[in-house]
N, C-alpha and C positions, 0 to 999 in steps of 0.2 A: 386139694380144692382148686378149682379153676378161678383165675383172677382176670379181670379186664385190664388192659393197659391204660396208661395215662399219658397224654401229651401235654407238656407244660405250655401255658399260654398266659396272656394277661389275666390276672385274677379278676373275676367278675365283681361288680359292685356289690358290697355286702352291707346293707343297712343294719343299724343296731336294733331297729324295731321299737315301737312305743312301749311294748310290754316287757322288754328285757329278758334276761335269763330266767328269772322267777316266773314271768308270764309265759315263757316258752314251756316251762315245766308243767304249769297248770293247764295250758292249752293242750299239751300232749295227753295229760290225764283226762281231759274232757273228750278227746278223740277216742281213747280206750273205752270210756263210759258209753259213748255214742255207738261204737261198734257192737258192744254187748246189748245196748238198747235195741238196735236193729235186729240182732239175732233173736232176742226174746219177744219182740213186738207181736209176732203172730201166735205165740204159745197159748195164751188165754183164749185166743180166737179160734183155735183149731176145732174145738167141738162145734162151734157155729158153722164153720166151713163144712165139717163132716155132715151135719144135719141138713144144711142148705143144698149141698151138692151130692149127698149120699156117698161119702168117701169112707173107705175101709181104713182100719188102723195102719195097714201097710202103705197105703197111699199117703196118709198123713206123715208117717215117719220118713217116707222117701222124700216128701216135700221138705221136711226138716233137714234131712241129710244132704240134700242138693247144695245147701250152703257149704257144708264141709267138703263135698266133692269138688266144688268150684275152687275152694281154698287149696285142695290137693293139686289142682292143675296150675293155679296161679303161683304158688310159693316157689316151686322149683325153677320156674322161668324168670320170675320178677322179684324174688325175695331179697336180692342184693341191690335193687334199684336205689334204695335210700342211702346205701354206702357210697354210691356214685353221684347222686344228684341232690343229696340232702334230705333230711327227715321231713322238713316242712312241706316241700313240694309234693312228696309222695303221700303224705298224710292228706293233703288237700285233694289229690286225685282219688284216693280211696273214699273219702267222704262224699265226693261228687258222685261216685258210683252208688253209694248207699242212698243218696238223695234221689237218684234215678229209680232205684228199687222202690222207694216209698211211693213214687208216682204210679208205678206199675201195680203195686198192691192196692192202692186206693181206687183204681179204676177196674180192677180185675172182674171180668164177667164170668170166668170159669177157671177150673183148676190149673190149666196150662199157664195162666198168668202167674200163679203162685210159684211154679217152677222157675219161670223167668226172673221173678223178683228175688228168689233165693239165690239164683246164680249171680245176679248183680250184687246182692248183699255179700256173698262169699268172696267175690272178686274184690270188692271194696275193702272187706276185712283183711284179705290177703295182703293188700298193699299197706293198709293203715296200722295193722297190729304190730308187725316187726318194727316199722318206723317209729310208731308211737312209744313202744317200750324202750327202744334205743334212745329216743329223745329224752324220756324220763331219766334214764341213767346218766346221760351226758349233761343234763341241766339240773341235776340234783344239787340243791343248795344246803342240804342237811349234812351234818358231820357224820351221820351214820350211812355207810354204803348200802345197808339193807333197806333204807327208807324208800328207795325207788321201787324195789320189788313189792314192798308192802303197799305203797300207794297205787301201783298197777292193779293189785288185787282189790283195793278199796274202790278205785275208779270203775273197774269192770263190774264189781258188785253193786255199786250205786246205780249204774246205768241199767243193769238187769232188774234190780229191785223196782225202780221207777217204771220200767216197761211193763212188768208183771202187775204191779198194784194199780197203776193208772189204766193199764189195758183192761183189767177186770172191772174197774169202776166205769170206764167209758162203755164197755160192753153191757153193763147193767143199767146205766142211767142216761146214756146219750143216744139219740137216734143215729142210725147209720154208723155203728161202731167200726164196720169194716172199711169205712172211708176216713173218719176223723182220727182214728188211731194213727194212721200213716201221715196225715197232714201235720200232726204234732211232730212226728219224726222228721218230716221235710223241713219244718221251721228250725228245728234244732240243728240240722245239717248246715243250713245257711248261716246260723249263728256261729257254729264251730269254724267254718271256713273264714268268716269275718275275723274271728279271734286269731286264727293262724296267720292271716295277712298282716297282723299287727306285731308279730313276733320277729326276731332277727332272722335274716337270711343265712341259712346254715349250709349252703352249697360248698363243697370242697373247692379249694383253689385249683386252677388249671382246667383244661378242657377234658372232660371225662368220656372215655370211650367205654360203652357198655355192651355186653353181650350176655345172653342167658347163662346162668351159673348152675352147674349140676350140683345136687345136694352133696355135701361133704362135711367133714369134721376137722376143725383145726387140730394140728398135732398136739398131743399131750393132754387132751381133755375128753377122750372118748368115754372113759369110765364115768366122769361127771355128767356128760351129756346123756349117757344111757340111763342113769338114775333119774336125772332131771326129767327126761322125756317120759319115762314110765310113771313118774309121780304126777306130772301135768296131765298125762293121758288118763290116769285113773280118775282125776278130778273131772275131766271132760266127759268120760264115759258115764259117770254118775249124773253129770249135768245133762247128758243126752236124754236120759230117762225123765228127769225133771221137766225139761223143756218140750220134748216131743209128745210124751204120754202122761205127764204129771196131771194135767187138767182132766184128761179122760179117765185116769185112774181114780182121782178124787170123786169125780162125778159118778162113775160106775159103782164104786165100792161103798160110798157113803150115801148114795142116792140123793145128792143135792144138785140142783140146777142153778144155784146162785153163783153167777160168775164173779161177783165181788168177793165172796168167801173164797172161791178157788184162787183168785188173784192174790188175795192177802196171804193165803197159805203158802203159795209158791213164792210170793214176795218175802215171806219170813226167811226162806232159805237164802235168798240173795242178800237180805239184810244181815243175816248171820255171817255170811262170807265177809262182808265189808267191816262189820263191827269187830270180828275176830282179827282181821288184817291190821287194824289199828294198833294191836298189841304185839305184832309179830316182828317189828323192826329190830328188836333186840334179841330175837330168837335165832340161834344158829340154823343155817339152812338144812344141815343133816338132821338135826333134831326135829325141825318142822316137817320134813319128809316122813320121818318115822311116825310121828304123832298122827299125821294125815292118813297114813295107811291103816293105822290101828283104829282110828275113829271111823274110817270108811267101813270097816268090818262091822262096827256097831250100827252104823246107819243102815246098812243093807239088811241087818236083822230086823230093824224097826220097819223098813219098807215092806219086807215079807209079812211081818205081823200085822201091819196096818191094812195090807191088802186082804189078809185072811179074815180079819175081824171087822173090817169096815169102820174103824174108829177114827173120827176126826182128830182126837187127841193124839193117837198114834201117828197119824199123818203129819200132825204138827211136830211131833218129836222127830220123825224122819226128816222133815224139811230143815229143822234147826240143827240137829246133829250132822246131817248131810252137808249143810252149809258150812259149819265149823270145820268139818273134815276137808271139804273142798278148799277152804282158805289155807289151811296148813299145807296141804299137798301142792296146791298151785304156787303159793308164795315160796315154799321151800324149793320146789323144782326150778322156779324162775331165778331164785337167789343163787343157786349153784351156777347157772349159766352166766348171770350178770358178773359173777366173780371170775369165772374161768375163761370166757371168750375174749380174745384180743379185740381191741377197740375197732380196728379196721375191718374185722370180720364179724362184728357183733350182729349187724343187721341180718346177714346171711345165716349165721348160726341160730339166732332166734327164729328165723323163718323156717329153718329145718326142724327145730323143736315143734313149732306150731304145725308144720306139715304132718309130722308123725302123729301128734296128739289128735289132730282133727281127723286123720284117717281112722284111728281107733274109735273116735266118737261117731263117725259115719257108719262104721260097721256095726257098732252097738245099736244105734237107732234103727237101722234097717233090719237087723236081726231080730230085735225085740218086736218090731212091727210085723214082720213076717210070721213070727210065732203067734202073736196075738190074733192075726187074721186066720191062720190055718188051724190053730188050736183054740185056746181061750186066753183072755187077758191075765187071768190068775196064773196059768201055766207059764206064760211069757215072763211075768214078774219073778216067778220062782227060779227059772233058768237064768235070768239076768243076774239075780242076786248071787247065785252059786258061781257064775262065771267071773263076776267082778270080785267076789270074795277070793277066788283063786288068784286074780291079778294082784289084789292087796297083799296076799300072803307071799307071792313071788317077790314083790317089792321089799317086804320086810326081810325076807331071806337074803336078798341082794344087798340090803343095807348092812346086815350082820357080816356078810362076807367082805364087803368093802371096808368096813371098820377094822376087820382083822388085817387086811392088807395094809391099811394106813398105819396101824400100830406096829406092823412088822418092818415098816420103813421102806417098803417096795412100791409104794404108790407113785404114779407118774409125777414128775416135777411140774406142777402147774399152779397157777394162782389159787385155784379152788382148794387144792390139797394143802396149801400153806395157810389159808386164811379162814377156812371153815371148820 
């Protein structure tokens, strides 16, 4: 892995911040929540865009995946910025880009603006996600080292839940929902930046020389990173279907046009993610990954059944079980990296994990959208269920093999192998 050099100089002034370490922890949690809020903000509105501008499923899923594609470009170049210039500064930069995206969405006259908005959201998330997660770990005031990864899941789930539920309610009951939904996001961005300004300055001492860092893996944790990345990717791939086509699926298969119902159904998934994560701080990371893969298989069966029978109850089951599975898979994967990555390389390692996971998510979204456009939505859902079931099975097989390696005593000597 490439590292940038450091020239020692007078240490910059480092204020303690009015909010202190605990405040820094919760401010970082709010950043993660806001990143997922921005990602999910357009999801309930996609059917409105499609009807208003006559957009195909492929166009909608490509708009969705533009977020992930922007992340894929940003993370390899700038994923290590927070290791060099501090978590707080990079989180504020990321939130600033998300605020700009809210303005673009709010004034969008045609679909091109949606692509621009998603690029800004993805770039902002690329800066804020790794820095925010690392800040949670480093400002964790709990005795449990797993508390930070659990709270990362809770925070992201809370942001996504509020975005989906409130988005559905705004679309149903408020005039100009394509405007006001993003004004709410803009106000939240301003509040988040204000909170971060009150936290301690966490810039490293010395003058930091920075250069783009090629993706790499710290020595001794490749196996843990592979498992963690596959687990988080599985959660993200299922999430891609929820967020890009979930509203369209519920509307098409159950023949309901009530955006409030659609928002609540999708919000149940995000709520299940957060509620489950509250109970995962005491669950070992490897156990969480295994349970997440198994529950994902169950949720995919419910997704296929809901699409075939057009049942709102089955869709509710898919949303809830899928959310629980997401929580186990995401928290477990993140927990492995939190324990394994060296502190000075944590931001870059987390950024690499997010890079790979978002690449999987973008491919899933675009692929399902292409199938839905060239074939039928039902066929696309069936193919997606089979493909993700294969990914889940692969993760379970990898977990069995890795467990055998650990028991044989030949696993790499790493923090993760010793503590999980």
